[in-house]
TORMIMAR-241156 format. One line per field, with one value per residue (C-alpha): x negated, y negated, z negated; residue in one letter. Coordinates in steps of 0.2 Angstrom, whole numbers, plus 5000, padded with zeros to 4 digits. Layout:
N
c1 X/... $
c2 Y/... $
c3 Z/... $
resn A/... $
//
This chain:
86
c1 4905/4894/4879/4862/4873/4864/4881/4880/4887/4879/4895/4895/4911/4926/4933/4917/4916/4934/4932/4914/4924/4938/4924/4914/4916/4909/4901/4891/4882/4883/4865/4862/4875/4871/4877/4886/4896/4910/4920/4939/4947/4968/4978/4995/5010/5027/5041/5056/5074/5090/5105/5122/5125/5140/5124/5114/5121/5127/5111/5105/5115/5112/5093/5095/5105/5089/5078/5067/5066/5079/5062/5058/5075/5078/5061/5064/5081/5074/5058/5071/5082/5067/5059/5076/5078/5064 $
c2 5030/5018/5028/5016/5008/5010/5013/5011/5030/5038/5044/5054/5051/5038/5052/5054/5035/5038/5052/5039/5025/5035/5040/5024/5006/4992/4987/4999/4998/4977/4975/4985/4973/4959/4944/4942/4929/4931/4922/4926/4917/4922/4913/4919/4912/4908/4904/4901/4904/4895/4906/4903/4898/4910/4925/4917/4921/4937/4943/4935/4947/4962/4958/4956/4972/4982/4971/4965/4947/4940/4938/4954/4963/4953/4956/4973/4974/4964/4976/4990/4983/4976/4997/5004/4992/4997 $
c3 5022/5031/5033/5027/5014/4995/4983/4962/4963/4977/4984/4999/5006/4997/4990/4980/4976/4968/4959/4952/4948/4940/4926/4925/4923/4933/4916/4914/4929/4929/4930/4946/4955/4966/4970/4989/4998/5008/5018/5024/5036/5033/5047/5043/5053/5046/5059/5051/5059/5056/5047/5043/5026/5023/5031/5020/5003/5007/5012/4996/4986/4995/4991/4974/4973/4981/4970/4986/4992/5005/5016/5015/5018/5032/5040/5037/5046/5061/5062/5063/5075/5085/5084/5088/5104/5113 $
resn M/S/K/G/K/A/T/I/S/K/A/G/S/Y/A/E/A/G/E/F/W/D/D/H/D/L/G/E/V/W/E/Q/T/T/P/V/E/I/E/V/D/L/Q/S/E/R/I/L/F/S/V/E/S/E/L/A/H/R/I/E/K/L/A/R/A/R/G/V/S/S/E/T/L/V/N/L/W/L/Q/E/K/V/A/A/S/G $
//
């Protein structure tokens, strides 16, 4: 845990903080909280590749059988192939 950070749990480690929040509800200590502002800058990029129609249908069928999206299945396969290529 970051030194100098005051926490409601007074935990000295992430494990202790986890144990505290396993047994406590934020509603119990809500008055001890303070509002904060955060800024999130998500920069996700999606690149599309063309796939032959018949191949796309086969991929969709295999993905459904595995309970994942076709995008997830293709990404997993490509990661495996790239990793194996060195």
